C-alpha positions in Angstrom: -27.5 23.4 -77.6 -26.9 24.9 -74.1 -30.2 23.5 -72.8 -29.5 20.0 -74.0 -26.1 20.1 -72.3 -27.6 20.9 -69.0 -30.2 18.1 -69.3 -27.3 15.6 -70.0 -25.5 16.9 -67.0 -28.4 16.4 -64.8 -28.8 12.8 -66.0 -25.2 12.0 -65.3 -25.6 13.4 -61.6 -28.8 11.3 -61.0 -27.0 8.2 -62.2 -24.0 8.9 -60.0 -26.3 9.4 -56.8 -28.3 6.3 -57.2 -25.5 3.9 -58.3 -25.6 0.9 -55.8 -22.6 0.0 -53.7 -21.7 -3.6 -52.5 -21.4 -4.4 -49.0 -18.3 -6.3 -47.8 -20.2 -8.6 -45.6 -24.0 -9.5 -45.6 -26.2 -12.1 -44.0 -26.8 -15.2 -46.2 -29.3 -16.5 -43.6 -30.6 -15.2 -40.4 -29.5 -11.9 -38.7 -27.6 -10.3 -35.9 -27.6 -12.2 -32.5 -29.6 -10.0 -29.9 -27.9 -10.8 -26.6 -29.9 -9.6 -23.5 -28.0 -10.1 -20.3 -30.3 -9.9 -17.2 -28.6 -8.2 -14.3 -29.0 -9.8 -10.9 -32.3 -9.2 -9.4 -31.0 -10.1 -5.8 -29.3 -7.0 -4.1 -25.5 -6.9 -3.9 -24.3 -6.0 -0.5 -20.5 -5.6 -0.5 -18.3 -5.2 2.6 -16.6 -1.8 2.4 -13.1 -3.2 2.4 -13.6 -5.8 -0.3 -10.5 -5.6 -2.6 -10.8 -3.6 -5.9 -10.8 -6.1 -8.8 -13.1 -8.6 -6.9 -15.8 -10.1 -9.1 -19.2 -9.5 -7.6 -21.3 -11.2 -10.1 -20.8 -12.9 -13.5 -23.4 -14.2 -16.1 -21.4 -17.1 -17.5 -21.5 -17.7 -21.2 -24.8 -16.9 -22.8 -25.5 -18.0 -26.4 -27.7 -16.1 -28.8 -28.6 -17.1 -32.4 -26.6 -15.4 -35.1 -27.1 -15.9 -39.0 -24.4 -16.9 -41.3 -22.5 -14.1 -43.3 -20.5 -13.9 -46.4 -17.8 -11.4 -46.8 -16.5 -10.4 -50.3 -13.5 -8.6 -49.2 -10.9 -8.7 -46.4 -11.9 -6.7 -43.3 -12.0 -6.4 -39.5 -14.0 -7.7 -36.6 -14.5 -4.8 -34.2 -16.4 -4.4 -30.8 -18.1 -1.1 -29.8 -19.3 -0.5 -26.3 -22.5 1.6 -25.8 -21.7 5.1 -24.7 -23.3 4.4 -21.2 -20.2 2.1 -20.5 -17.6 3.6 -22.6 -15.8 5.4 -19.7 -12.7 3.3 -18.4 -12.5 2.5 -14.7 -9.4 2.3 -12.5 -9.4 -1.4 -13.3 -8.0 -2.5 -16.6 -10.5 -4.1 -18.9 -13.4 -2.8 -16.7 -15.8 0.0 -17.7 -17.5 2.4 -15.2 -21.3 2.1 -14.6 -23.8 4.5 -13.1 -23.0 3.3 -9.5 -19.5 4.5 -8.4 -17.2 1.6 -7.4 -19.1 -0.9 -9.6 -17.7 -1.7 -13.1 -18.7 -3.9 -15.9 -16.7 -6.0 -18.4 -18.1 -7.9 -21.5 -16.4 -10.6 -23.1 -17.4 -12.0 -26.7 -16.7 -15.3 -28.3 -17.5 -16.5 -31.8 -17.1 -20.3 -31.3 -19.1 -22.9 -29.9 -19.1 -22.5 -26.0 -17.0 -25.6 -25.4 -14.2 -23.7 -27.3 -14.7 -20.5 -25.2 -12.5 -20.0 -22.0 -14.1 -21.2 -18.8 -13.4 -17.8 -17.0 -12.3 -15.1 -19.4 -11.9 -12.5 -16.6 -9.8 -14.9 -14.6 -7.4 -15.3 -17.6 -6.0 -12.0 -16.8 -6.1 -11.1 -20.6 -8.2 -9.0 -22.9 -8.6 -12.0 -25.1 -7.0 -14.8 -27.1 -7.1 -13.4 -30.6 -8.8 -14.5 -33.6 -7.6 -18.1 -33.5 -9.0 -18.6 -29.9 -12.2 -16.8 -30.9 -12.7 -14.6 -27.9 -11.9 -11.0 -26.6 -13.0 -8.3 -24.2 -15.5 -6.5 -26.3 -13.8 -3.0 -26.7 -10.5 -4.8 -27.4 -11.9 -6.8 -30.3 -9.8 -6.0 -33.3 -9.3 -8.9 -35.7 -8.2 -9.0 -39.3 -10.3 -11.4 -41.4 -10.1 -12.7 -45.0 -13.0 -12.8 -47.6 -15.2 -15.9 -47.0 -18.2 -17.4 -45.2 -18.5 -17.3 -41.5 -20.9 -18.5 -38.8 -20.2 -15.9 -36.0 -21.6 -17.2 -32.8 -22.8 -14.8 -30.3 -21.5 -15.9 -26.9 -21.4 -13.2 -24.3 -20.2 -13.1 -20.7 -20.6 -10.1 -18.4 -18.9 -9.5 -15.1 -19.6 -6.9 -12.4 -16.4 -5.9 -10.7 -15.5 -3.7 -7.7 -13.4 -0.8 -9.0 -13.3 1.7 -5.8 -15.2 2.9 -3.0 -18.9 1.9 -3.5 -21.7 4.5 -3.2 -25.0 2.7 -2.6 -27.4 3.0 -5.6 -29.4 1.2 -8.2 -27.3 -0.4 -11.0 -28.7 -0.2 -14.6 -26.8 -0.4 -17.8 -28.4 1.2 -20.8 -27.5 1.3 -24.4 -26.5 -1.3 -27.0 -23.0 -2.7 -27.4 -22.0 -4.1 -30.8 -19.7 -6.8 -32.5 -19.5 -6.3 -36.2 -17.8 -7.6 -39.3 -16.4 -4.9 -41.4 -19.5 -2.6 -40.4 -22.1 -5.5 -40.5 -23.4 -5.6 -36.9 -23.5 -9.6 -36.0 -24.1 -9.1 -32.2 -26.2 -6.6 -30.3 -25.6 -6.7 -26.5 -28.0 -5.1 -24.0 -28.6 -5.4 -20.2 -32.0 -5.9 -18.7 -33.3 -5.2 -15.2 -31.7 -3.3 -12.2 -29.6 -4.2 -9.3 -29.7 -2.6 -5.8 -26.1 -2.0 -4.6 -25.2 -1.3 -1.0 -22.0 -1.2 1.0 -21.5 -2.9 4.5 -18.9 -1.7 7.0 -18.2 -1.0 10.7 -17.7 2.4 12.4 -15.4 2.6 15.2 -16.9 4.1 18.3 -13.8 4.0 20.5 -11.0 6.5 19.8 -9.1 5.6 16.7 -5.7 6.4 18.6 -5.8 4.5 22.0 -3.4 5.7 24.6 -2.7 3.3 27.3 -0.6 3.9 30.5 0.9 1.0 32.3 2.1 1.5 36.0 5.7 1.9 36.9 7.4 -1.4 37.5 10.7 -2.4 39.3 13.3 -4.5 37.7 13.2 -7.2 40.4 9.5 -7.7 39.8 10.1 -9.5 36.6 10.5 -13.2 36.4 12.6 -15.2 34.1 13.4 -14.2 30.5 10.8 -14.9 27.9 7.6 -14.5 30.1 5.1 -11.8 30.4 4.4 -10.3 33.8 1.0 -11.6 34.7 -0.2 -10.3 38.0 -1.2 -6.7 39.0 0.8 -4.6 36.4 -1.4 -5.4 33.3 -4.0 -2.9 31.8 -7.1 -3.9 29.9 -8.7 -1.8 27.0 -11.4 -2.2 24.4 -11.8 -1.4 20.7 -15.5 -0.7 20.1 -17.5 -0.7 16.8 -20.9 -0.6 15.4 -21.4 -2.8 12.3 -23.7 -3.7 9.6 -25.1 -7.2 9.4 -23.4 -10.4 8.1 -19.8 -9.0 8.5 -16.9 -11.1 9.5 -14.9 -8.7 11.6 -11.1 -9.3 11.7 -8.3 -7.5 13.6 -4.6 -7.3 12.7 -2.0 -5.6 15.0 1.5 -4.9 13.4 4.7 -6.0 15.1 6.5 -3.1 13.4 9.4 -5.6 12.7 9.9 -6.7 16.2 12.6 -9.5 16.6 10.6 -11.1 19.4 7.6 -13.1 18.2 4.3 -11.4 19.3 6.0 -8.9 21.5 6.0 -5.2 20.9 9.6 -3.9 21.6 10.5 -0.6 23.2 11.6 2.5 21.4 15.2 3.1 20.9 16.8 6.2 22.4 18.2 7.9 25.4 16.7 7.0 28.7 14.8 4.0 27.1 14.7 0.7 28.9 16.0 -2.4 27.1 15.1 -6.0 27.6 11.4 -5.1 28.0 8.5 -5.0 25.8 4.7 -5.3 25.7 2.7 -8.3 25.0 -1.0 -8.2 24.1 -3.6 -10.8 25.1 -7.2 -11.5 23.8 -9.7 -10.7 26.4 -9.7 -9.1 29.9 -7.0 -9.3 32.6 -7.6 -12.8 33.5 -6.7 -13.8 29.8 -3.5 -15.8 29.0 -4.5 -16.2 25.3 -1.7 -14.2 23.2 -2.8 -11.9 20.6 -0.8 -12.8 17.5 1.0 -10.0 15.6 0.9 -9.5 11.9 -2.1 -11.9 11.6 -5.5 -11.2 10.5 -7.4 -12.6 13.5 -11.0 -13.5 13.3 -12.9 -11.6 15.9 -16.7 -12.1 15.4 -19.4 -12.4 12.6 -22.2 -10.1 13.1 -25.9 -11.2 13.0 -27.6 -11.5 9.5 -30.1 -8.7 10.4 -30.1 -5.5 12.2 -27.9 -2.4 11.6 -25.5 -0.6 14.0 -24.7 -3.9 15.8 -22.2 -3.3 18.8 -19.0 -5.2 18.7 -16.4 -5.0 21.4 -13.0 -6.4 21.1 -11.3 -6.6 24.6 -7.5 -6.7 24.9 -5.0 -6.7 27.8 -1.4 -5.3 27.7 1.4 -6.9 29.9 5.1 -6.2 30.4 7.3 -8.8 28.8 11.0 -9.5 29.8 12.9 -10.8 26.7 16.6 -10.0 27.7 18.9 -8.4 30.2 16.8 -5.4 31.6 18.5 -1.8 31.8 15.9 0.4 33.5 14.4 3.3 31.7 11.3 4.6 30.1 9.0 2.4 28.0 7.2 3.7 24.9 5.7 1.3 22.6 3.6 2.1 19.6 1.9 0.0 16.9 -1.0 0.3 14.3 -4.0 -2.0 14.1 -6.3 -2.7 11.2 -9.9 -3.7 11.1 -11.3 -5.5 8.2 -14.9 -6.6 7.4 -15.5 -9.2 5.0 
């Protein structure tokens, strides 16, 4: 009797192990959409001061065939990023890649492309929810009810600047997924590689420029509201070497001066009043005022050749803007160079 009992117990265990389970969702025709996104083959060369969050490349919506499915129970639509792009970047919605400063974001839409947004990244949202049919892949988290579905595989990928770029070869490995309650309906992979480089300028003149203007007598000034033109000006240069195809711009801060395009004197004991400094574009013969608080186009470097020299000539002149009380003049400002 003991032997029969053991045989009966084994039979029950075997039946329990092989008992089939029913999947909540399954394909009724076709299979998962296999989305392969080709990375740009053309190298990406980015000015060093390009703003973080700038889109460097986008694929547009790409459609891939997906089979119809039947779900026998309620469930969730979920998105899963591959481990290679699972690390968040400093920019919301964007994931880090193998090249520092370059991130990727993937959007998925399960409707016909005419019903998908024309620019999901530009919408500023992670998605519009199940009724709109689109979402940033890792934010995909929709409830669905039992029924039959035709889950399109529409995929849009963006490359986005996330920080200081270190030149390298961009590649995105692994497979990202969209799935209905565990049934994979979309597989998303990237093909190819992209060479990434950063373009910038290096300042060869001192970053802190000290300029001394000659002593001037009160009676040497003309009428109020004019710069002193002859003899007391001083010229100086800002010098750079730049990479090719850069639009170089210069901005000089007014530091809140009440007089337009004039740098006013420091306030304190023994400081002169009624006098400021005005800057001009070019050498001592120039009468073209350098505007303050304006990003001024300087030059665009040639399309080829590294370490291109760029010289920005400027001239400083005294400027009378009110009743003069003699004293010292000490003017300071900051300038910003940008490369676009």
